[in-house]
N, C-alpha and C positions, 0 to 999 in steps of 0.2 A: 654792959657787955653787948657787943654788936651782934646783929642777926646772923652773920656768917659764922661767928664764933659759936653761937648757940647751936646752929645747924651742924657744925663740925663736931661739937662735943657729943651730940645725940648720935650722929653717924658713927663716931669712933667707938662709943660704948656698944652699939648694936653690932658693928663689924667684929670687934674684939671678942664679943660673946660668940658670934657665929663661927669665928675661926676655931674656937674650942670644940665645936661639934662637927664642923665640916672643913677640916684643914687640908690644904693642897699638899703641904709637907708635914707629915706626922712625926711624932717622937720629940717634940720640943717641950721638955719637962720644965725648963726655966723660963717659960713665956711670961710669967708674972714679973719676975725680976728683970727680964729683958725689957718688957714694956715700961716698967717703973723707971729704969735708967733713961730710956728714950724720952719719957714724959718730963723728967726733971730737966733735961737739956731743952726740951720744947718749951717749958715754962720760962726758962731764962731767955730764950729767943723771943717768946711772946711778950715778955716785959719790955725788951728792946723795941719790938714792933709797935707796942702800945705807945711808947714815948715818941716814936717817929711818925706814928699815924697822922697826927695833926698836919704834917707836911703834905700828905696826900690831899687832905681836905682843902688846905690853902692853895694847892696847885690847881685843883678843880675850880675853886671859887675865883682864883685869879684869871684862869682861862675864860671862864664864863663872863666875868665882869669886863674883860677886854676883848671879848669875841675872838679869842685865839683858837687855833686848831683846825683840823680838817673839816669837821662838821659845820662850823660857821662859814668856812671858806666855800664849801659846796652848797650852803644854804639848804641843808637837808632837814626834813621834818623829823619829829621825834622817833617814829618807828624805824625809818631808814637809818638815822644816826645811831640808834641803839644797836641795830643789827650790825652795822659796819664797824662800830667801835668794839663791839664784843668780839667779832672775828679778828680784827686787827690787833687787839690787845692780846689775844691768844697767840697770834703770830709773833708778837713781841716776846711773849713768854718762851716760845720755842727758840727764838734767836738768843735770848738771855741765857737759857739753859745750855744751849750749844756753846756759847762763849765761856760758860763756867767750866766746860770740859777742855776747851782749846787754849785758854789764857792761863798760864801757870799760876799767877797770883790768885786768880779767882778759884782755880782748882784746889788750892791749899785749903780754902774754906769749904768748898762744895764737897770735897772728899769725906768730910765728917759725915755727910749723909750716906755716902757709898761704902763706908767701912762697917756697916751693919752686916754681920754674917748670917742673920736669921730674919730676913725681911718679913714684916707683917704690917698691919694697919698703923701701928705706932711709928714705924719708919717714916711714914708720910710727914710727920711733924718733927723729925730729927734733923734740925738744921743748926748750924753755928750762928750765934747772934750777929757775928760780923757779916755773914752772907745776907741775913735779913736786913741789916742796916743798908748795905750796898744796894740790894735790890729795891728797897724802898726809895732811896735817892734816885735811882735810875727810873723807877716807875713814875716819879713826879714829873720828869721831863716828858715821858711818853704820854701821860695824861694831858699835859698842856698841848702837845703836838696833835693829839687826836681830838681835843675838845670834848673829852668824855665826861659825862655827868656823874655826880656822886652816886645816884641811884643805879646807874649801869655798872659802876665799879663794885658796888655792894652785890649786885646780881651776879656779876662775873665771879667774884670771890666766893659767893655762896655755892655756885655750881662747881667751881674749881675744887673747893675743899671736899665735896662729895666724890668727885672723880678721882682725885689723888688718893684719898683714903681707900677707895675701892681698888684702884690698880696697884697699890702697894700691899694690899691685904693678902693674908695667907688663906684666903677662902677658896675652896674648891669650886670652880665655875665650870659648868658643862661646856665642852668644846664647841658645840653648836651655838650656844648663847654667846660665848666669847667671840666667835667668828662674826656673828651678826653685829655685836656691839662695836667690833673693830672697824666696821665700815665708817663709823662716825667718831666715836670717842676712843680714848686709850684704855684698853682693858688689861687685866693682869698678865695675859700672855705676852704682850709687848713690853710691859715695864719690868717684868722679871728678867727678860733678856738684858734690859738696860742696866740692871744691877749685877750682871754677871762679872766675874773676876777677869774674864778675857777682854782685853782692851777694845778690840774691834766691836765687841758686843756692848760694852759699857758706853762706847762712843757711837751709840745708835738710839733710835726711839726716844727722841727728846721731847715729844709732844706732851703738853700739859692736859688740855681738855680734848682737842680735836686730833685725831690720828692721821688726817690726810696731809698734814705738813711734812711728816716723815716720808710719805710716799712721794710728795711733790719735790722734796729736796734731797732725795736719795739716801736717807738715813734710816730706812725701814728694815728691821730684821726680825725674824722669828726663829724659834728652835723647835725641831720635831721631837726633842727629848727634854722638855722643860724640867722633868724630875731630876735631871743630872746637873742642872745649873748650880754652880758654886757661887754664892753671893760674897761680895766684898771687892777689894782691889788687889788682893795678894799681899797686902801689908797693912799694919795697924788695925787688923780685924780680929785679933785674938782677944781672949777674955780680959787681959790686962789693959786693953785700950777702950773697953766698953763703958767705963765709968764716966759720968758727966764731966768731972774736973779734968780728966785726961783728954776727953774729946774737946774741951774748951781750949786746951793748949796745942791741939794737933796742928793748926795752921803754922805753928812755929817750927815744926819738925821738917826734915828734908823731904823733898818730893822724890820718892824712889821710882825705879822703873815700874811702869804700870802693866807689866805682863806682856804676853805675846800680842802682836798686832794682827795676827791672822785669825780668821774665824774658826770655830770648832767644826769638825766634819758634819755635825748635825745642824749647823746654823743655816738658815735660808734667808735670802734677800728676795723680796717680791715687790713688783711695782705697785 
């Protein structure tokens, strides 16, 4: 088991427990059943990811042995290369996430993640195995292009899993702390808007680790009434679609209208 997986499991257990004591959205009686369904799907995706993981290692080793990528081209030392590839890989994650919302074929798989009507820490792991496979293959090309080391990839994934578990969580975070975190990383206030059923809100806040990509590329949104956010996409988010087997077949279903394209009155866009 990789170190990022171990870190993720520890953080998941801690956050899921904390959500029970300090929930941002109360009254979720079926949270254990909901979490179990998400984790069954997550286990399926993790199995696919484990099979595809050697491709990531081979990509890193191939780039290193042939001195390919941005770092060798710039002849950067380890500290500078590590910092640069960390930031640029997160930029890639932003771009990939945005593409998953813009390209209809990719959205068919990514919407499995967005049809969760009760977002919590387990939602962070709720991905279709098809999306995991496609992202792994795309990541292989990016790793070669950057000349990213295996150690930096593990470090990025370790931090990434902590941040995504946190910003998907149903944990009540003080507004002042959330605002301070928002200067650098993606906090719950941003990502809850991203999971809104209103399309203009769903199509915002694409950041994975760093929040400044959304400000830089004009996709930053906040809500002054986060307690009123309705999660989902307005379709396939009722109870009959929340079972793992049904979620696995969801990409085969039609792409329905994704709701209104206008922001809610309480939505805010800030630079």
